[in-house]
ZADO-1210 file (C-alpha; in nm, 4 decimals, padded with zeros to 6 digits):
<atoms>
<atom x="-00.4810" y="-03.3648" z="01.3628" code="MET" pos="1"/>
<atom x="-00.4622" y="-03.3733" z="01.7417" code="ASN" pos="2"/>
<atom x="-00.6048" y="-03.1101" z="01.9721" code="ALA" pos="3"/>
<atom x="-00.2646" y="-02.9630" z="02.0663" code="GLU" pos="4"/>
<atom x="-00.1705" y="-02.9019" z="01.7021" code="ILE" pos="5"/>
<atom x="-00.5096" y="-02.7449" z="01.6311" code="LEU" pos="6"/>
<atom x="-00.4808" y="-02.5230" z="01.9398" code="LYS" pos="7"/>
<atom x="-00.1363" y="-02.3974" z="01.8342" code="LYS" pos="8"/>
<atom x="-00.2433" y="-02.3438" z="01.4745" code="ALA" pos="9"/>
<atom x="-00.5544" y="-02.1539" z="01.5779" code="SER" pos="10"/>
<atom x="-00.3510" y="-01.9361" z="01.8126" code="SER" pos="11"/>
<atom x="-00.1050" y="-01.8536" z="01.5350" code="VAL" pos="12"/>
<atom x="-00.3759" y="-01.7863" z="01.2773" code="TYR" pos="13"/>
<atom x="-00.5953" y="-01.5664" z="01.4928" code="PHE" pos="14"/>
<atom x="-00.2924" y="-01.3698" z="01.6108" code="THR" pos="15"/>
<atom x="-00.2105" y="-01.3090" z="01.2448" code="LEU" pos="16"/>
<atom x="-00.5702" y="-01.2133" z="01.1839" code="LEU" pos="17"/>
<atom x="-00.5510" y="-00.9544" z="01.4611" code="LYS" pos="18"/>
<atom x="-00.1981" y="-00.8195" z="01.4108" code="ASP" pos="19"/>
<atom x="-00.1470" y="-00.8990" z="01.0388" code="LYS" pos="20"/>
<atom x="00.2226" y="-00.9694" z="01.1013" code="VAL" pos="21"/>
<atom x="00.4112" y="-01.1922" z="01.3481" code="ILE" pos="22"/>
<atom x="00.7832" y="-01.1327" z="01.3888" code="ASP" pos="23"/>
<atom x="01.0621" y="-01.3565" z="01.5117" code="GLU" pos="24"/>
<atom x="01.0320" y="-01.2323" z="01.8709" code="THR" pos="25"/>
<atom x="00.6851" y="-01.3835" z="01.9072" code="SER" pos="26"/>
<atom x="00.6307" y="-01.7285" z="02.0504" code="GLU" pos="27"/>
<atom x="00.3831" y="-01.7833" z="01.7672" code="HIS" pos="28"/>
<atom x="00.6656" y="-01.7427" z="01.5145" code="PHE" pos="29"/>
<atom x="00.8390" y="-02.0481" z="01.6568" code="GLN" pos="30"/>
<atom x="00.5154" y="-02.2440" z="01.6803" code="SER" pos="31"/>
<atom x="00.4309" y="-02.1723" z="01.3194" code="TYR" pos="32"/>
<atom x="00.7400" y="-02.3486" z="01.1886" code="TYR" pos="33"/>
<atom x="00.6510" y="-02.6766" z="01.3537" code="GLU" pos="34"/>
<atom x="00.5602" y="-02.8765" z="01.0398" code="PRO" pos="35"/>
<atom x="00.2164" y="-02.9943" z="01.1543" code="ASP" pos="36"/>
<atom x="00.1252" y="-02.6500" z="01.2900" code="VAL" pos="37"/>
<atom x="00.2378" y="-02.4810" z="00.9683" code="ARG" pos="38"/>
<atom x="00.0275" y="-02.7183" z="00.7617" code="GLN" pos="39"/>
<atom x="-00.2767" y="-02.6513" z="00.9819" code="ALA" pos="40"/>
<atom x="-00.2287" y="-02.2738" z="00.9615" code="VAL" pos="41"/>
<atom x="-00.2026" y="-02.2979" z="00.5834" code="MET" pos="42"/>
<atom x="-00.5279" y="-02.4939" z="00.5785" code="MET" pos="43"/>
<atom x="-00.7056" y="-02.2345" z="00.7931" code="LEU" pos="44"/>
<atom x="-00.5743" y="-01.9579" z="00.5698" code="ALA" pos="45"/>
<atom x="-00.6820" y="-02.1326" z="00.2518" code="ASP" pos="46"/>
<atom x="-01.0306" y="-02.2112" z="00.3808" code="GLU" pos="47"/>
<atom x="-01.0898" y="-01.8478" z="00.4818" code="SER" pos="48"/>
<atom x="-00.9591" y="-01.6965" z="00.1596" code="GLY" pos="49"/>
<atom x="-00.6319" y="-01.5676" z="00.3009" code="THR" pos="50"/>
<atom x="-00.2723" y="-01.6715" z="00.2479" code="PHE" pos="51"/>
<atom x="00.0603" y="-01.6557" z="00.4264" code="ILE" pos="52"/>
<atom x="00.3740" y="-01.4701" z="00.3216" code="ILE" pos="53"/>
<atom x="00.6901" y="-01.6028" z="00.4850" code="GLU" pos="54"/>
<atom x="00.9987" y="-01.3846" z="00.5158" code="SER" pos="55"/>
<atom x="01.3128" y="-01.4661" z="00.7169" code="PRO" pos="56"/>
<atom x="01.2002" y="-01.2694" z="01.0231" code="LYS" pos="57"/>
<atom x="00.8257" y="-01.2223" z="00.9787" code="ARG" pos="58"/>
<atom x="00.5052" y="-01.3989" z="00.8809" code="ILE" pos="59"/>
<atom x="00.2357" y="-01.1939" z="00.7049" code="HIS" pos="60"/>
<atom x="-00.1320" y="-01.2713" z="00.6594" code="LEU" pos="61"/>
<atom x="-00.2798" y="-01.1324" z="00.3372" code="VAL" pos="62"/>
<atom x="-00.6402" y="-01.1403" z="00.2205" code="VAL" pos="63"/>
<atom x="-00.7043" y="-01.2865" z="-00.1236" code="GLN" pos="64"/>
<atom x="-00.8587" y="-01.0299" z="-00.3597" code="PRO" pos="65"/>
<atom x="-01.1619" y="-01.2490" z="-00.4304" code="THR" pos="66"/>
<atom x="-01.3442" y="-01.5261" z="-00.2512" code="GLY" pos="67"/>
<atom x="-01.2310" y="-01.4314" z="00.0988" code="SER" pos="68"/>
<atom x="-01.4615" y="-01.4147" z="00.3993" code="VAL" pos="69"/>
<atom x="-01.2522" y="-01.1160" z="00.5130" code="PHE" pos="70"/>
<atom x="-01.2686" y="-00.9196" z="00.1873" code="ALA" pos="71"/>
<atom x="-01.4717" y="-00.6012" z="00.2248" code="THR" pos="72"/>
<atom x="-01.6712" y="-00.4177" z="-00.0358" code="ASN" pos="73"/>
<atom x="-01.6391" y="-00.0442" z="-00.0934" code="PHE" pos="74"/>
<atom x="-01.9306" y="00.0386" z="00.1392" code="THR" pos="75"/>
<atom x="-01.7685" y="-00.1431" z="00.4315" code="HIS" pos="76"/>
<atom x="-01.4338" y="00.0195" z="00.3601" code="MET" pos="77"/>
<atom x="-01.5981" y="00.3632" z="00.3523" code="LYS" pos="78"/>
<atom x="-01.7559" y="00.2977" z="00.6920" code="GLU" pos="79"/>
<atom x="-01.4172" y="00.2043" z="00.8370" code="ARG" pos="80"/>
<atom x="-01.2218" y="00.4822" z="00.6631" code="HIS" pos="81"/>
<atom x="-01.4519" y="00.7815" z="00.6647" code="ARG" pos="82"/>
<atom x="-01.2018" y="01.0001" z="00.4790" code="HIS" pos="83"/>
<atom x="-01.2763" y="00.8000" z="00.1622" code="ILE" pos="84"/>
<atom x="-01.5661" y="00.9955" z="00.0153" code="GLU" pos="85"/>
<atom x="-01.6510" y="00.7939" z="-00.2960" code="ASN" pos="86"/>
<atom x="-01.5150" y="00.5431" z="-00.5437" code="LYS" pos="87"/>
<atom x="-01.3358" y="00.8010" z="-00.7573" code="LYS" pos="88"/>
<atom x="-01.1425" y="00.9187" z="-00.4501" code="HIS" pos="89"/>
<atom x="-01.0654" y="00.5572" z="-00.3636" code="PHE" pos="90"/>
<atom x="-00.9360" y="00.4934" z="-00.7157" code="HIS" pos="91"/>
<atom x="-00.7179" y="00.8037" z="-00.6913" code="LEU" pos="92"/>
<atom x="-00.5873" y="00.6908" z="-00.3518" code="MET" pos="93"/>
<atom x="-00.5054" y="00.3514" z="-00.5025" code="SER" pos="94"/>
<atom x="-00.2969" y="00.5203" z="-00.7724" code="VAL" pos="95"/>
<atom x="-00.1250" y="00.7353" z="-00.5079" code="ILE" pos="96"/>
<atom x="-00.0391" y="00.4221" z="-00.3073" code="ILE" pos="97"/>
<atom x="00.0904" y="00.2531" z="-00.6230" code="MET" pos="98"/>
<atom x="00.2995" y="00.5631" z="-00.6984" code="SER" pos="99"/>
<atom x="00.4427" y="00.5534" z="-00.3476" code="PHE" pos="100"/>
<atom x="00.5301" y="00.1860" z="-00.3874" code="MET" pos="101"/>
<atom x="00.6955" y="00.2530" z="-00.7225" code="ALA" pos="102"/>
<atom x="00.9043" y="00.5270" z="-00.5602" code="MET" pos="103"/>
<atom x="01.0326" y="00.2992" z="-00.2841" code="ILE" pos="104"/>
<atom x="01.0707" y="-00.0204" z="-00.4893" code="ASP" pos="105"/>
<atom x="01.4284" y="00.0544" z="-00.5953" code="LYS" pos="106"/>
<atom x="01.7705" y="-00.1011" z="-00.5456" code="ASN" pos="107"/>
<atom x="01.8928" y="-00.1944" z="-00.1995" code="GLN" pos="108"/>
<atom x="02.0867" y="00.1279" z="-00.1395" code="ALA" pos="109"/>
<atom x="01.7832" y="00.3379" z="-00.2293" code="ALA" pos="110"/>
<atom x="01.5616" y="00.1259" z="-00.0018" code="LYS" pos="111"/>
<atom x="01.7932" y="00.1816" z="00.2941" code="ILE" pos="112"/>
<atom x="01.7979" y="00.5564" z="00.2307" code="ARG" pos="113"/>
<atom x="01.4207" y="00.5698" z="00.1898" code="THR" pos="114"/>
<atom x="01.3648" y="00.3784" z="00.5166" code="LYS" pos="115"/>
<atom x="01.5875" y="00.6290" z="00.6933" code="ARG" pos="116"/>
<atom x="01.4704" y="00.9520" z="00.5305" code="GLU" pos="117"/>
<atom x="01.1190" y="00.8711" z="00.4144" code="GLY" pos="118"/>
<atom x="00.9277" y="01.0394" z="00.1338" code="ILE" pos="119"/>
<atom x="00.7612" y="01.3722" z="00.1979" code="THR" pos="120"/>
<atom x="00.4022" y="01.4233" z="00.0946" code="PHE" pos="121"/>
<atom x="00.5283" y="01.7088" z="-00.1248" code="TYR" pos="122"/>
<atom x="00.7622" y="01.4755" z="-00.3171" code="ALA" pos="123"/>
<atom x="00.4761" y="01.2291" z="-00.3617" code="LEU" pos="124"/>
<atom x="00.2471" y="01.5111" z="-00.4765" code="GLU" pos="125"/>
<atom x="00.4991" y="01.6153" z="-00.7411" code="ARG" pos="126"/>
<atom x="00.5353" y="01.2554" z="-00.8563" code="HIS" pos="127"/>
<atom x="00.1566" y="01.2050" z="-00.8815" code="VAL" pos="128"/>
<atom x="00.1105" y="01.5401" z="-01.0564" code="ASN" pos="129"/>
<atom x="00.3730" y="01.4396" z="-01.3127" code="GLU" pos="130"/>
<atom x="00.1934" y="01.1086" z="-01.3550" code="LEU" pos="131"/>
<atom x="-00.1426" y="01.2808" z="-01.4131" code="MET" pos="132"/>
<atom x="00.0152" y="01.5033" z="-01.6788" code="SER" pos="133"/>
<atom x="00.1652" y="01.1975" z="-01.8468" code="LYS" pos="134"/>
<atom x="-00.1665" y="01.0116" z="-01.8383" code="TRP" pos="135"/>
<atom x="-00.3508" y="01.3143" z="-01.9807" code="ALA" pos="136"/>
<atom x="-00.1090" y="01.3203" z="-02.2736" code="SER" pos="137"/>
<atom x="-00.1426" y="00.9449" z="-02.3244" code="MET" pos="138"/>
<atom x="-00.5227" y="00.9713" z="-02.3273" code="LEU" pos="139"/>
<atom x="-00.5095" y="01.2557" z="-02.5768" code="LYS" pos="140"/>
<atom x="-00.2944" y="01.0503" z="-02.8113" code="GLU" pos="141"/>
<atom x="-00.4832" y="00.7232" z="-02.7618" code="ASP" pos="142"/>
<atom x="-00.8190" y="00.7320" z="-02.5777" code="PRO" pos="143"/>
<atom x="-00.8368" y="00.3505" z="-02.5816" code="SER" pos="144"/>
<atom x="-00.5311" y="00.3131" z="-02.3580" code="ILE" pos="145"/>
<atom x="-00.7415" y="00.3357" z="-02.0423" code="ALA" pos="146"/>
<atom x="-00.9510" y="00.0385" z="-02.1569" code="HIS" pos="147"/>
<atom x="-00.6384" y="-00.1538" z="-02.2557" code="ASP" pos="148"/>
<atom x="-00.4796" y="-00.0928" z="-01.9148" code="GLN" pos="149"/>
<atom x="-00.8106" y="-00.1569" z="-01.7298" code="MET" pos="150"/>
<atom x="-00.7801" y="00.1714" z="-01.5367" code="ILE" pos="151"/>
<atom x="-01.0291" y="00.4571" z="-01.5314" code="ASP" pos="152"/>
<atom x="-00.7533" y="00.7025" z="-01.6185" code="MET" pos="153"/>
<atom x="-00.9794" y="00.9855" z="-01.7306" code="GLN" pos="154"/>
<atom x="-01.1782" y="00.9977" z="-01.4076" code="GLU" pos="155"/>
<atom x="-00.8610" y="00.9763" z="-01.1976" code="ILE" pos="156"/>
<atom x="-00.6923" y="01.2539" z="-01.3966" code="VAL" pos="157"/>
<atom x="-01.0041" y="01.4717" z="-01.3776" code="THR" pos="158"/>
<atom x="-01.0449" y="01.4181" z="-01.0032" code="THR" pos="159"/>
<atom x="-00.6809" y="01.5097" z="-00.9382" code="TRP" pos="160"/>
<atom x="-00.6827" y="01.8082" z="-01.1740" code="THR" pos="161"/>
<atom x="-00.9833" y="01.9682" z="-01.0059" code="HIS" pos="162"/>
<atom x="-00.8487" y="01.9257" z="-00.6535" code="MET" pos="163"/>
<atom x="-00.7257" y="02.2276" z="-00.4668" code="GLU" pos="164"/>
<atom x="-00.3512" y="02.2707" z="-00.4238" code="VAL" pos="165"/>
<atom x="-00.2434" y="02.3292" z="-00.0629" code="ASP" pos="166"/>
<atom x="-00.0915" y="02.6748" z="-00.0361" code="THR" pos="167"/>
<atom x="-00.0577" y="02.7320" z="00.3366" code="ASP" pos="168"/>
<atom x="00.0869" y="02.5426" z="00.6331" code="GLU" pos="169"/>
<atom x="-00.2432" y="02.5314" z="00.8223" code="PHE" pos="170"/>
<atom x="-00.4139" y="02.3557" z="00.5326" code="SER" pos="171"/>
<atom x="-00.1342" y="02.1003" z="00.5163" code="VAL" pos="172"/>
<atom x="-00.1431" y="02.0306" z="00.8896" code="ARG" pos="173"/>
<atom x="-00.5228" y="02.0131" z="00.8853" code="LYS" pos="174"/>
<atom x="-00.5079" y="01.7560" z="00.6082" code="GLY" pos="175"/>
<atom x="-00.8064" y="01.8861" z="00.4106" code="ASN" pos="176"/>
<atom x="-00.9140" y="01.5763" z="00.2226" code="ARG" pos="177"/>
<atom x="-01.0422" y="01.7858" z="-00.0675" code="ARG" pos="178"/>
<atom x="-00.6896" y="01.9023" z="-00.1471" code="THR" pos="179"/>
<atom x="-00.4102" y="01.7107" z="-00.3150" code="ARG" pos="180"/>
<atom x="-00.2012" y="01.6848" z="00.0007" code="ILE" pos="181"/>
<atom x="-00.5171" y="01.5906" z="00.1863" code="GLY" pos="182"/>
<atom x="-00.5963" y="01.2983" z="-00.0417" code="VAL" pos="183"/>
<atom x="-00.2318" y="01.1896" z="-00.0214" code="ILE" pos="184"/>
<atom x="-00.2604" y="01.1992" z="00.3578" code="ALA" pos="185"/>
<atom x="-00.5714" y="00.9811" z="00.3296" code="GLY" pos="186"/>
<atom x="-00.3925" y="00.7298" z="00.1091" code="ALA" pos="187"/>
<atom x="-00.0964" y="00.7146" z="00.3474" code="MET" pos="188"/>
<atom x="-00.3407" y="00.6668" z="00.6357" code="LYS" pos="189"/>
<atom x="-00.4545" y="00.3425" z="00.4747" code="LEU" pos="190"/>
<atom x="-00.0951" y="00.2145" z="00.4707" code="LEU" pos="191"/>
<atom x="-00.0328" y="00.3411" z="00.8234" code="GLU" pos="192"/>
<atom x="-00.3432" y="00.1612" z="00.9527" code="THR" pos="193"/>
<atom x="-00.2090" y="-00.1629" z="00.8069" code="GLU" pos="194"/>
<atom x="00.1225" y="-00.1119" z="00.9892" code="GLY" pos="195"/>
<atom x="00.3200" y="-00.0725" z="00.6669" code="LEU" pos="196"/>
<atom x="00.4485" y="00.2835" z="00.7099" code="ILE" pos="197"/>
<atom x="00.5071" y="00.5447" z="00.9786" code="ILE" pos="198"/>
<atom x="00.3771" y="00.8969" z="00.9149" code="VAL" pos="199"/>
<atom x="00.5778" y="01.1790" z="01.0713" code="LEU" pos="200"/>
<atom x="00.5092" y="01.5521" z="01.0775" code="ASP" pos="201"/>
<atom x="00.8347" y="01.7278" z="01.1567" code="ARG" pos="202"/>
<atom x="00.8598" y="02.1028" z="01.1115" code="GLU" pos="203"/>
<atom x="00.5249" y="02.0967" z="00.9307" code="ASP" pos="204"/>
<atom x="00.6661" y="01.8688" z="00.6584" code="ILE" pos="205"/>
<atom x="00.4642" y="01.5455" z="00.6654" code="PRO" pos="206"/>
<atom x="00.6481" y="01.2403" z="00.5409" code="LYS" pos="207"/>
<atom x="00.5966" y="00.8658" z="00.5144" code="ALA" pos="208"/>
<atom x="00.8664" y="00.6279" z="00.6348" code="LEU" pos="209"/>
<atom x="00.8248" y="00.2805" z="00.4855" code="PRO" pos="210"/>
<atom x="00.8627" y="-00.0052" z="00.7321" code="LYS" pos="211"/>
<atom x="01.0303" y="-00.3366" z="00.6604" code="THR" pos="212"/>
<atom x="00.6831" y="-00.4911" z="00.6344" code="GLU" pos="213"/>
<atom x="00.5946" y="-00.3015" z="00.3163" code="ILE" pos="214"/>
<atom x="00.9228" y="-00.3964" z="00.1488" code="PHE" pos="215"/>
<atom x="00.8543" y="-00.7598" z="00.2353" code="GLU" pos="216"/>
<atom x="00.5026" y="-00.7374" z="00.0937" code="ARG" pos="217"/>
<atom x="00.6453" y="-00.5993" z="-00.2295" code="ILE" pos="218"/>
<atom x="00.9236" y="-00.8574" z="-00.2490" code="GLU" pos="219"/>
<atom x="00.7347" y="-01.1681" z="-00.1419" code="TYR" pos="220"/>
<atom x="00.3922" y="-01.0853" z="-00.2846" code="LEU" pos="221"/>
<atom x="00.3745" y="-00.8187" z="-00.5532" code="TYR" pos="222"/>
<atom x="00.6890" y="-00.9146" z="-00.7422" code="HIS" pos="223"/>
<atom x="00.5166" y="-01.2420" z="-00.8283" code="ASP" pos="224"/>
<atom x="00.2376" y="-01.0607" z="-01.0128" code="TYR" pos="225"/>
<atom x="00.2792" y="-00.9345" z="-01.3681" code="ASP" pos="226"/>
<atom x="00.0025" y="-00.6825" z="-01.3013" code="ARG" pos="227"/>
<atom x="00.2133" y="-00.5145" z="-01.0330" code="TYR" pos="228"/>
<atom x="00.5059" y="-00.4746" z="-01.2711" code="GLU" pos="229"/>
<atom x="00.2724" y="-00.3364" z="-01.5375" code="GLN" pos="230"/>
<atom x="00.1267" y="-00.0855" z="-01.2928" code="MET" pos="231"/>
<atom x="00.4699" y="00.0056" z="-01.1635" code="LYS" pos="232"/>
<atom x="00.5858" y="00.0859" z="-01.5153" code="GLN" pos="233"/>
<atom x="00.2703" y="00.2844" z="-01.5754" code="LEU" pos="234"/>
<atom x="00.3079" y="00.5049" z="-01.2669" code="VAL" pos="235"/>
<atom x="00.6888" y="00.5316" z="-01.2510" code="ALA" pos="236"/>
<atom x="00.8494" y="00.8593" z="-01.3474" code="SER" pos="237"/>
<atom x="01.0258" y="00.8328" z="-01.6803" code="GLU" pos="238"/>
<atom x="01.3104" y="01.0493" z="-01.5554" code="GLU" pos="239"/>
<atom x="01.3186" y="00.8785" z="-01.2111" code="GLU" pos="240"/>
<atom x="01.4172" y="01.2156" z="-01.0702" code="GLU" pos="241"/>
<atom x="01.3192" y="01.1153" z="-00.7192" code="TYR" pos="242"/>
<atom x="01.5344" y="00.8035" z="-00.7120" code="ALA" pos="243"/>
<atom x="01.8438" y="00.9947" z="-00.5973" code="GLU" pos="244"/>
<atom x="01.6781" y="01.1801" z="-00.3106" code="ASP" pos="245"/>
<atom x="01.3201" y="01.0630" z="-00.2373" code="PRO" pos="246"/>
<atom x="01.2921" y="01.2936" z="00.0661" code="SER" pos="247"/>
<atom x="01.2802" y="01.6117" z="-00.1449" code="ASN" pos="248"/>
</atoms>
């Protein structure tokens, strides 16, 4: 591997490391698809415990869940995202994010509408609340289901159930992290920080607008994992009442 190839590959990789995504307007996008450069970038990614997702107009860098030099433990994540108080709140946020992804992972027409209109935090709160009620019933009927699904359902349900419900506009705008809307805001902040959604607050109605990047992550990464489909089925609304108008 000559020095010019290594220089280009390093430039592409470290740009990905910094920005997480490179789109077709970047000079690095063109460099990446030079065969020798692409091979070198793949090697750098593999050696550091990351991998590349290629879509028609973007290149994503994703950290492998285990064995990566860039993977962070919970303590490091808590230092970076101070609104995450403890592991039970993190687990709840993870379920909220999965619920959000299940709501947007629909057919093409629904995706276009969701990108345009977004999903309000209130709609997501209703969806998660319905999910918690469903999980509570499932646990009552079969306490072993949490172990079978490898999810601490009881703790997540309990944490959500004991959270305050936002009842005034000031509380919603303030984003009290001890309330349901507050923890939803915290979960959406994680996605916003990664450049996957845009959070808007129009007329005191906060909403999340999914960006193309999150749809590409779902399509080119998560759809390849059986665990994602299992989780999606587990958190999806049986009635799919939000599929017609996710902005409500």
